[in-house]
C-alpha positions, 0 to 999 in steps of 0.5 A: 500500500502506498497510502493509508486513508481513514474509512468513510465516516459520514455515510453508511456503516464502519467498514468492520460492520459493513463487512464481517471478518473473513479469512484474510489470506484466501478471501476474494473480495470484489468491490462494485463501485458505482454512483448514480441512479437505479439504472447505474446499480441494477446491472451490477446487482445482476452481475454480483449475484452471478459472481457470488454464486461462483464463490466471490464475496461482493461489496457495493459502494454506491449512493445511500438511497440504493442501500435497501435494494442492494441489501435485499440481495444479501450484499454488503453495502457501504454508502459513499454519498447521499441520494443523487438529485436530478441533474437536469439544469445543474451546472456540470462543473459545479456538480462535479466539484461539489458533489462528485469529487467528495464522493470519489474521495470516500470511494478511495477511503472505503477501498483503502480500508477493504484492501488493507483487510483483504489482500485479494481485492478487485475493483469492478468500477462503472466507467466515469466513477473516478474514485474506483479509477484512482483507488486502483491506480493508488493501490495497484489493485486488479480493476475492471471498468464497465461501460453501461452505454456507448456514450461512456466509451471515450478514447483518450479518457473522459474530457474535463474542464479547467475548474474540474481539473484543478479540483481533481488534481487537488484530490489526487495530490492529497491521496498521493497520486501525481497531478494529471497533465491533460484535462482528461481522466484516463481509464487504463491498466484494467479490463474493459467490458461494455454492457451493450452489443457491438451492433448497438455501440458501433462505431464506438464498439470498434475502439480499444476503449470499448473492450469486449461488448458482451450485450445488454445485462438482463435478469435471468429470473422469470418476469413477475406477474403484472399487477391485477389492475394492469392485467385487467386493462390488457384483457379488456383493451389489448396491448398498452402504450407505456409512458415511463419517466426515468432520471431527469424527466419532468414527471408532471408534464410527462403525466399530463402528456400521457393523459392527453395522448390517451384522450386523443388516441383512445388507446390503453395507457399506463404511466410509471413514475413516482410523482404521478403515481397518486394522481387520478387521470382519466384514461391513464393507469398510473403506478410508481413502478412496474417491472419493465421486463414484465410490462413491456411484453404487453406493450405496443409502444414505450415512451421514455427518456432514453435511459439505456436500461429502458431502451434495452428492455424495449428492444428485448421485448420487440416494442416500438419506442418514442424517445424524449431525451434530455441529458447525459447519455439519453440523446446518444441512445435515442439517436441509435434507436432511430438509426437501428430502426426500432423507434423515433425521437422527439426532442424536448423542445418539440414535444407536444401531444400533437407531435407525439400522436404524429410520430406514433402514427409513423411508427405504426406504419413501420415494418416490425422485421427490424425489431424482430431481428433485434429481439433474436440478436439480444436473446442469443447472448447471456451478457451477465455470464460473459462479463463474469467470465471476463472478470474471473479471468482478469482476477486470475491473471492479476492475483494468480488464483487457480481458475475455476474447474467449471467452464467459465460463463456457463451457469 
């Protein structure tokens, strides 16, 4: 170890309570480091379950609001920061300096304490989470970087502004790392996994920084039954139009749009989102959340903001999409949906009920052959098993562990 930092105190349990003692010499600890929304955590929970079944100990570092969900799957959890607030309209540099970099510091502190206890520690880090990158560099730990969407693939590293560069270098110098000379965060000396198919990520999937494209991560569990009210709606009126509000979607306007669309088209509409869940709107069945894998099987159209998780679930179900992208990776994902031919985009500045109805009519006239081809391509692969195999091989090379006697990637 080149530095020793105190374990994080502001959030979560102390390290010794979060992670009960194990055999230090032989314990293989995999630290999943991911900050952000539910969609930034769910793929790692699915991957963690697979790796835990193969004998690895899993510890999550994430926002405090994900603790209940992560612990419900019997993983250790250390909160690195509070709940992530919506960042639409927030100055990116201010957010990075005031919110993100302090969280990255606590990430390094947590990994420092874990690595001191367990020599066989590996970091599985969501790309863009600099805490995991810097901890791997500082302690020379095996590290895997996971890209959840093509927009996360950045040749040469993530570009940053001068203000963020100054704050980042202050942080790096404080923990014993050299200052960065370029205004980019390099993501190197690690295994690289992209949680999307190469055909969705093209051309980014062709560059070295994309690593191995394993496909979209989906749960292997059988989808749950739909709530009775939705079942009744499907039985009475047929396939649904689903409006699902994701991160940074202005939910009030979104629910009003769903109500207007239902009135104009006389189609059965389900609208998902916390803000509108308690609202009563004519022609619209509302809910805080329904599992997308369950719901989309009964949908004819999904209207959403372009988050990669919803985008992938809709493609897997073979459902047409209308994407209303706002921030982060959403515009890039929306563009790919259009280019592949499985949906259409409406920019927020052009959004109205009239425009939505118009685009819906265009989609209804589209052939379904492309969507069916995409469904078949998605269902041919098991991205979780493939990613797990890549991680185990990387751990084996870096730590000199004996490879599993079971065929890697086979469940």
